[in-house]
ZAGU-612452 format. One record per residue (C-alpha): residue in three letters; chain; x, y, z. Coordinates in steps of 0.1 Angstrom, whole numbers. Example, Ala and Ser with C-alpha at 12.3 -4.5 7.8 and 13.67 -1.06 7.14 Angstrom:
2
@code->ALA&unit->A&px->123&py->-45&pz->78
@code->SER&unit->A&px->137&py->-11&pz->71
! end
This chain:
304
@code->MET&unit->A&px->0&py->0&pz->0
@code->ARG&unit->A&px->28&py->24&pz->8
@code->LEU&unit->A&px->45&py->18&pz->-26
@code->ARG&unit->A&px->11&py->24&pz->-43
@code->HIS&unit->A&px->7&py->56&pz->-23
@code->LEU&unit->A&px->42&py->68&pz->-33
@code->ARG&unit->A&px->35&py->61&pz->-69
@code->TRP&unit->A&px->2&py->80&pz->-67
@code->ARG&unit->A&px->20&py->110&pz->-51
@code->SER&unit->A&px->47&py->109&pz->-78
@code->TRP&unit->A&px->21&py->108&pz->-106
@code->SER&unit->A&px->1&py->136&pz->-90
@code->ARG&unit->A&px->32&py->158&pz->-87
@code->SER&unit->A&px->42&py->151&pz->-124
@code->ARG&unit->A&px->7&py->159&pz->-135
@code->ALA&unit->A&px->8&py->192&pz->-116
@code->ILE&unit->A&px->41&py->201&pz->-131
@code->LEU&unit->A&px->29&py->192&pz->-166
@code->GLY&unit->A&px->-2&py->213&pz->-161
@code->THR&unit->A&px->19&py->243&pz->-150
@code->CYS&unit->A&px->41&py->239&pz->-181
@code->ILE&unit->A&px->12&py->238&pz->-204
@code->GLY&unit->A&px->-3&py->269&pz->-188
@code->ILE&unit->A&px->30&py->288&pz->-192
@code->LEU&unit->A&px->33&py->277&pz->-228
@code->PHE&unit->A&px->-3&py->288&pz->-235
@code->LEU&unit->A&px->2&py->322&pz->-220
@code->THR&unit->A&px->35&py->326&pz->-238
@code->GLY&unit->A&px->17&py->318&pz->-271
@code->VAL&unit->A&px->-10&py->344&pz->-264
@code->ALA&unit->A&px->16&py->370&pz->-256
@code->ALA&unit->A&px->36&py->361&pz->-288
@code->LEU&unit->A&px->5&py->365&pz->-309
@code->ALA&unit->A&px->-1&py->399&pz->-295
@code->ALA&unit->A&px->35&py->411&pz->-298
@code->PRO&unit->A&px->36&py->426&pz->-333
@code->GLY&unit->A&px->30&py->463&pz->-332
@code->SER&unit->A&px->19&py->461&pz->-296
@code->ALA&unit->A&px->21&py->484&pz->-266
@code->GLY&unit->A&px->18&py->478&pz->-229
@code->ALA&unit->A&px->25&py->447&pz->-208
@code->VAL&unit->A&px->3&py->417&pz->-210
@code->THR&unit->A&px->-15&py->409&pz->-177
@code->ALA&unit->A&px->-45&py->386&pz->-168
@code->ARG&unit->A&px->-67&py->417&pz->-171
@code->SER&unit->A&px->-53&py->430&pz->-204
@code->GLU&unit->A&px->-78&py->445&pz->-229
@code->TYR&unit->A&px->-69&py->448&pz->-265
@code->TYR&unit->A&px->-72&py->475&pz->-292
@code->LEU&unit->A&px->-68&py->459&pz->-327
@code->ALA&unit->A&px->-59&py->482&pz->-355
@code->LEU&unit->A&px->-67&py->470&pz->-390
@code->GLY&unit->A&px->-62&py->484&pz->-425
@code->GLY&unit->A&px->-35&py->500&pz->-447
@code->SER&unit->A&px->-4&py->520&pz->-441
@code->GLY&unit->A&px->-22&py->546&pz->-419
@code->SER&unit->A&px->-31&py->520&pz->-394
@code->VAL&unit->A&px->5&py->511&pz->-388
@code->GLY&unit->A&px->17&py->548&pz->-387
@code->GLU&unit->A&px->37&py->549&pz->-419
@code->GLN&unit->A&px->57&py->580&pz->-424
@code->PRO&unit->A&px->88&py->590&pz->-445
@code->THR&unit->A&px->121&py->590&pz->-426
@code->MET&unit->A&px->156&py->599&pz->-436
@code->LEU&unit->A&px->164&py->562&pz->-436
@code->SER&unit->A&px->133&py->553&pz->-456
@code->PRO&unit->A&px->121&py->584&pz->-475
@code->ARG&unit->A&px->93&py->565&pz->-492
@code->GLY&unit->A&px->79&py->556&pz->-458
@code->GLN&unit->A&px->81&py->531&pz->-430
@code->ARG&unit->A&px->60&py->519&pz->-401
@code->THR&unit->A&px->64&py->541&pz->-370
@code->ASP&unit->A&px->51&py->543&pz->-334
@code->ASP&unit->A&px->38&py->578&pz->-342
@code->GLY&unit->A&px->6&py->569&pz->-360
@code->TYR&unit->A&px->-30&py->574&pz->-351
@code->ALA&unit->A&px->-33&py->539&pz->-335
@code->ASN&unit->A&px->-5&py->548&pz->-310
@code->ASP&unit->A&px->-21&py->582&pz->-304
@code->LEU&unit->A&px->-55&py->566&pz->-299
@code->PHE&unit->A&px->-40&py->540&pz->-276
@code->ASP&unit->A&px->-28&py->568&pz->-253
@code->LEU&unit->A&px->-62&py->585&pz->-254
@code->GLU&unit->A&px->-82&py->554&pz->-247
@code->ARG&unit->A&px->-62&py->543&pz->-217
@code->ALA&unit->A&px->-84&py->568&pz->-197
@code->ARG&unit->A&px->-113&py->545&pz->-206
@code->TRP&unit->A&px->-95&py->511&pz->-205
@code->ALA&unit->A&px->-66&py->513&pz->-181
@code->ASP&unit->A&px->-49&py->480&pz->-190
@code->LEU&unit->A&px->-51&py->485&pz->-227
@code->ARG&unit->A&px->-27&py->468&pz->-252
@code->LEU&unit->A&px->-23&py->478&pz->-288
@code->VAL&unit->A&px->-20&py->452&pz->-316
@code->LYS&unit->A&px->-14&py->465&pz->-352
@code->LEU&unit->A&px->-22&py->440&pz->-380
@code->GLY&unit->A&px->-24&py->465&pz->-408
@code->CYS&unit->A&px->-5&py->463&pz->-441
@code->PRO&unit->A&px->7&py->492&pz->-463
@code->GLY&unit->A&px->-11&py->491&pz->-496
@code->GLU&unit->A&px->-40&py->470&pz->-483
@code->THR&unit->A&px->-72&py->472&pz->-503
@code->THR&unit->A&px->-106&py->458&pz->-496
@code->MET&unit->A&px->-98&py->430&pz->-521
@code->THR&unit->A&px->-65&py->420&pz->-506
@code->MET&unit->A&px->-81&py->422&pz->-471
@code->LEU&unit->A&px->-105&py->395&pz->-483
@code->ASP&unit->A&px->-84&py->375&pz->-508
@code->GLY&unit->A&px->-47&py->382&pz->-499
@code->GLY&unit->A&px->-21&py->394&pz->-524
@code->ALA&unit->A&px->-6&py->423&pz->-504
@code->HIS&unit->A&px->31&py->420&pz->-495
@code->CYS&unit->A&px->25&py->413&pz->-458
@code->HIS&unit->A&px->26&py->378&pz->-444
@code->TYR&unit->A&px->-4&py->365&pz->-425
@code->ASP&unit->A&px->-6&py->331&pz->-409
@code->GLY&unit->A&px->-42&py->327&pz->-421
@code->GLY&unit->A&px->-34&py->340&pz->-456
@code->THR&unit->A&px->-51&py->374&pz->-452
@code->GLN&unit->A&px->-53&py->402&pz->-428
@code->LEU&unit->A&px->-90&py->395&pz->-422
@code->ALA&unit->A&px->-84&py->358&pz->-414
@code->ASP&unit->A&px->-57&py->368&pz->-388
@code->ALA&unit->A&px->-80&py->395&pz->-374
@code->VAL&unit->A&px->-109&py->370&pz->-370
@code->ALA&unit->A&px->-85&py->345&pz->-354
@code->PHE&unit->A&px->-72&py->372&pz->-330
@code->LEU&unit->A&px->-107&py->382&pz->-319
@code->HIS&unit->A&px->-117&py->346&pz->-312
@code->LEU&unit->A&px->-85&py->340&pz->-292
@code->HIS&unit->A&px->-88&py->374&pz->-273
@code->PRO&unit->A&px->-123&py->378&pz->-259
@code->SER&unit->A&px->-110&py->408&pz->-239
@code->THR&unit->A&px->-107&py->429&pz->-271
@code->VAL&unit->A&px->-125&py->461&pz->-265
@code->LEU&unit->A&px->-117&py->482&pz->-296
@code->VAL&unit->A&px->-112&py->476&pz->-333
@code->THR&unit->A&px->-105&py->503&pz->-359
@code->LEU&unit->A&px->-108&py->496&pz->-396
@code->ASP&unit->A&px->-90&py->518&pz->-422
@code->LEU&unit->A&px->-96&py->508&pz->-458
@code->GLY&unit->A&px->-107&py->523&pz->-491
@code->PHE&unit->A&px->-81&py->548&pz->-501
@code->ASN&unit->A&px->-57&py->523&pz->-517
@code->ASP&unit->A&px->-86&py->511&pz->-538
@code->ILE&unit->A&px->-90&py->545&pz->-555
@code->ARG&unit->A&px->-53&py->555&pz->-557
@code->PRO&unit->A&px->-46&py->539&pz->-591
@code->CYS&unit->A&px->-74&py->561&pz->-605
@code->LEU&unit->A&px->-56&py->593&pz->-596
@code->ILE&unit->A&px->-22&py->594&pz->-612
@code->GLN&unit->A&px->-1&py->621&pz->-628
@code->GLN&unit->A&px->-27&py->647&pz->-618
@code->ARG&unit->A&px->-55&py->631&pz->-638
@code->VAL&unit->A&px->-87&py->615&pz->-625
@code->ASP&unit->A&px->-99&py->584&pz->-643
@code->GLN&unit->A&px->-136&py->586&pz->-635
@code->PRO&unit->A&px->-147&py->552&pz->-648
@code->CYS&unit->A&px->-119&py->537&pz->-627
@code->VAL&unit->A&px->-131&py->556&pz->-597
@code->THR&unit->A&px->-167&py->543&pz->-602
@code->ARG&unit->A&px->-155&py->507&pz->-605
@code->ALA&unit->A&px->-133&py->510&pz->-574
@code->ILE&unit->A&px->-159&py->525&pz->-552
@code->ASP&unit->A&px->-185&py->499&pz->-563
@code->VAL&unit->A&px->-160&py->472&pz->-552
@code->VAL&unit->A&px->-153&py->490&pz->-519
@code->ARG&unit->A&px->-190&py->492&pz->-511
@code->ASP&unit->A&px->-195&py->455&pz->-518
@code->GLN&unit->A&px->-164&py->442&pz->-501
@code->MET&unit->A&px->-167&py->464&pz->-470
@code->SER&unit->A&px->-200&py->447&pz->-463
@code->GLN&unit->A&px->-183&py->413&pz->-464
@code->ILE&unit->A&px->-154&py->425&pz->-442
@code->LEU&unit->A&px->-177&py->440&pz->-416
@code->THR&unit->A&px->-199&py->409&pz->-415
@code->ALA&unit->A&px->-169&py->388&pz->-407
@code->LEU&unit->A&px->-156&py->411&pz->-380
@code->HIS&unit->A&px->-190&py->414&pz->-364
@code->ALA&unit->A&px->-193&py->377&pz->-363
@code->ALA&unit->A&px->-159&py->373&pz->-345
@code->GLU&unit->A&px->-158&py->403&pz->-322
@code->PRO&unit->A&px->-165&py->397&pz->-285
@code->PRO&unit->A&px->-196&py->411&pz->-268
@code->GLY&unit->A&px->-191&py->447&pz->-259
@code->ALA&unit->A&px->-162&py->453&pz->-283
@code->ARG&unit->A&px->-164&py->485&pz->-303
@code->LEU&unit->A&px->-156&py->487&pz->-340
@code->VAL&unit->A&px->-149&py->521&pz->-356
@code->GLY&unit->A&px->-144&py->529&pz->-393
@code->VAL&unit->A&px->-119&py->554&pz->-404
@code->GLY&unit->A&px->-128&py->580&pz->-431
@code->HIS&unit->A&px->-103&py->597&pz->-454
@code->TYR&unit->A&px->-87&py->630&pz->-460
@code->ASP&unit->A&px->-76&py->643&pz->-494
@code->PRO&unit->A&px->-38&py->645&pz->-499
@code->TYR&unit->A&px->-42&py->655&pz->-535
@code->LEU&unit->A&px->-53&py->690&pz->-524
@code->ALA&unit->A&px->-16&py->698&pz->-523
@code->ALA&unit->A&px->-16&py->699&pz->-561
@code->TYR&unit->A&px->-34&py->732&pz->-558
@code->LEU&unit->A&px->1&py->747&pz->-555
@code->ASP&unit->A&px->11&py->734&pz->-589
@code->GLY&unit->A&px->-5&py->760&pz->-611
@code->PRO&unit->A&px->-38&py->759&pz->-631
@code->ALA&unit->A&px->-36&py->722&pz->-640
@code->GLY&unit->A&px->-28&py->713&pz->-604
@code->ARG&unit->A&px->-57&py->734&pz->-592
@code->ALA&unit->A&px->-82&py->716&pz->-615
@code->PHE&unit->A&px->-69&py->682&pz->-604
@code->ALA&unit->A&px->-72&py->692&pz->-567
@code->LEU&unit->A&px->-108&py->702&pz->-573
@code->GLN&unit->A&px->-116&py->669&pz->-590
@code->SER&unit->A&px->-99&py->649&pz->-562
@code->LEU&unit->A&px->-123&py->665&pz->-537
@code->GLY&unit->A&px->-152&py->649&pz->-555
@code->VAL&unit->A&px->-135&py->615&pz->-555
@code->ILE&unit->A&px->-127&py->615&pz->-518
@code->ALA&unit->A&px->-163&py->627&pz->-511
@code->ARG&unit->A&px->-176&py->597&pz->-531
@code->LEU&unit->A&px->-153&py->573&pz->-513
@code->ASN&unit->A&px->-163&py->586&pz->-479
@code->ASP&unit->A&px->-200&py->585&pz->-488
@code->ALA&unit->A&px->-196&py->548&pz->-499
@code->LEU&unit->A&px->-178&py->540&pz->-467
@code->ARG&unit->A&px->-202&py->558&pz->-445
@code->SER&unit->A&px->-231&py->539&pz->-461
@code->ALA&unit->A&px->-214&py->505&pz->-456
@code->TYR&unit->A&px->-205&py->513&pz->-420
@code->ALA&unit->A&px->-240&py->526&pz->-412
@code->ALA&unit->A&px->-256&py->494&pz->-427
@code->ALA&unit->A&px->-234&py->475&pz->-402
@code->ASP&unit->A&px->-242&py->498&pz->-373
@code->VAL&unit->A&px->-206&py->510&pz->-371
@code->PRO&unit->A&px->-196&py->546&pz->-366
@code->MET&unit->A&px->-172&py->563&pz->-389
@code->ALA&unit->A&px->-146&py->588&pz->-378
@code->ASP&unit->A&px->-150&py->620&pz->-398
@code->VAL&unit->A&px->-113&py->624&pz->-408
@code->ALA&unit->A&px->-122&py->647&pz->-437
@code->ALA&unit->A&px->-137&py->672&pz->-412
@code->SER&unit->A&px->-106&py->671&pz->-391
@code->PHE&unit->A&px->-85&py->679&pz->-421
@code->ALA&unit->A&px->-110&py->707&pz->-431
@code->THR&unit->A&px->-112&py->689&pz->-465
@code->THR&unit->A&px->-141&py->711&pz->-479
@code->ASP&unit->A&px->-132&py->744&pz->-462
@code->THR&unit->A&px->-124&py->769&pz->-489
@code->LYS&unit->A&px->-120&py->799&pz->-466
@code->VAL&unit->A&px->-88&py->818&pz->-472
@code->ALA&unit->A&px->-58&py->808&pz->-451
@code->THR&unit->A&px->-22&py->818&pz->-450
@code->LEU&unit->A&px->4&py->791&pz->-459
@code->ALA&unit->A&px->40&py->799&pz->-449
@code->GLY&unit->A&px->62&py->805&pz->-479
@code->VAL&unit->A&px->33&py->805&pz->-503
@code->GLY&unit->A&px->7&py->831&pz->-493
@code->THR&unit->A&px->-30&py->828&pz->-493
@code->VAL&unit->A&px->-46&py->795&pz->-502
@code->PRO&unit->A&px->-79&py->778&pz->-493
@code->GLN&unit->A&px->-80&py->764&pz->-458
@code->ASP&unit->A&px->-83&py->728&pz->-470
@code->VAL&unit->A&px->-51&py->732&pz->-490
@code->ALA&unit->A&px->-33&py->747&pz->-460
@code->ARG&unit->A&px->-45&py->719&pz->-438
@code->ALA&unit->A&px->-33&py->692&pz->-463
@code->CYS&unit->A&px->1&py->708&pz->-462
@code->ALA&unit->A&px->2&py->712&pz->-425
@code->TYR&unit->A&px->-11&py->677&pz->-417
@code->THR&unit->A&px->7&py->655&pz->-443
@code->TRP&unit->A&px->41&py->653&pz->-460
@code->MET&unit->A&px->27&py->664&pz->-493
@code->CYS&unit->A&px->43&py->699&pz->-492
@code->ALA&unit->A&px->75&py->689&pz->-475
@code->PRO&unit->A&px->107&py->693&pz->-494
@code->THR&unit->A&px->126&py->663&pz->-507
@code->PRO&unit->A&px->136&py->637&pz->-497
@code->LEU&unit->A&px->107&py->634&pz->-472
@code->GLY&unit->A&px->81&py->649&pz->-495
@code->PRO&unit->A&px->59&py->649&pz->-513
@code->ASN&unit->A&px->44&py->619&pz->-494
@code->GLN&unit->A&px->6&py->613&pz->-489
@code->HIS&unit->A&px->9&py->600&pz->-454
@code->PRO&unit->A&px->0&py->622&pz->-424
@code->ASN&unit->A&px->27&py->636&pz->-402
@code->ASP&unit->A&px->26&py->636&pz->-364
@code->THR&unit->A&px->0&py->664&pz->-364
@code->GLY&unit->A&px->-22&py->647&pz->-389
@code->TYR&unit->A&px->-21&py->614&pz->-371
@code->ARG&unit->A&px->-31&py->631&pz->-339
@code->ALA&unit->A&px->-61&py->647&pz->-357
@code->ILE&unit->A&px->-72&py->613&pz->-370
@code->SER&unit->A&px->-70&py->598&pz->-335
@code->ALA&unit->A&px->-91&py->627&pz->-322
@code->ALA&unit->A&px->-117&py->620&pz->-348
@code->ILE&unit->A&px->-119&py->583&pz->-339
@code->ASP&unit->A&px->-122&py->592&pz->-302
@code->ASP&unit->A&px->-151&py->616&pz->-311
@code->ALA&unit->A&px->-168&py->587&pz->-330
@code->LEU&unit->A&px->-164&py->565&pz->-299
@code->ALA&unit->A&px->-178&py->592&pz->-276
@code->ASP&unit->A&px->-208&py->597&pz->-298
@code->ARG&unit->A&px->-217&py->560&pz->-293
@code->GLN&unit->A&px->-215&py->561&pz->-255
! end
């Protein structure tokens, strides 16, 4: 009996050690999954903010080492993370976005980023299932779909129409998948778009004509996105308003003179009017990213 008792105690101890090891491995795996583009230390109470979309969602900006742009920790997701810690004290940021992502690559793959599930959407859905403590998701798509339609200061209107029709249809599919995976109580916010092409206003009469046409394209894109988000009961951050995209009041632009306010804001909030090698670049600068994060925070507040 004593030998049997000793064997039982030995087996029980081994089982306990094995269980502890499995638990450690599981927690390590969760932490590893959350690690890319993350901020904050993982704890048992950690809540997650998942940033999805294109280059804006990963804070891409031009730098001296990468003048064409690279991911930074100075994007709107990082700014929003700082803002929302007042609401969720133990928040952790995870960025799954991919520069150049379109609605089509979000669904079907084909962008240059690697995802274990094959697409950003598949990895996002897997993340949401694995992290039921996710409280916030932002989705930033649409601009890359229409970019090929505005090149060399020319607007290809049939191309714009086709692209926006695709965005409208595919956003519905993307939002349906995210809604099905998101935990109860999680908040999803869509991100609208500003117009970087307004900077062409400074390039003479042809540039001014192109800038005016681009306003119509961005307005159509934002209308299509707003409709898709509203149909899914998702608020959309009014980024265009933050960038004064339709404000034509006269403003003063240093080194240039008087220009419409929306042009001045495009220059002040993006790298479009910056000298080489950092400009022109369509991405927001630090000021622009802070404006986008404030617009997202306002959209969240409106749904409280």
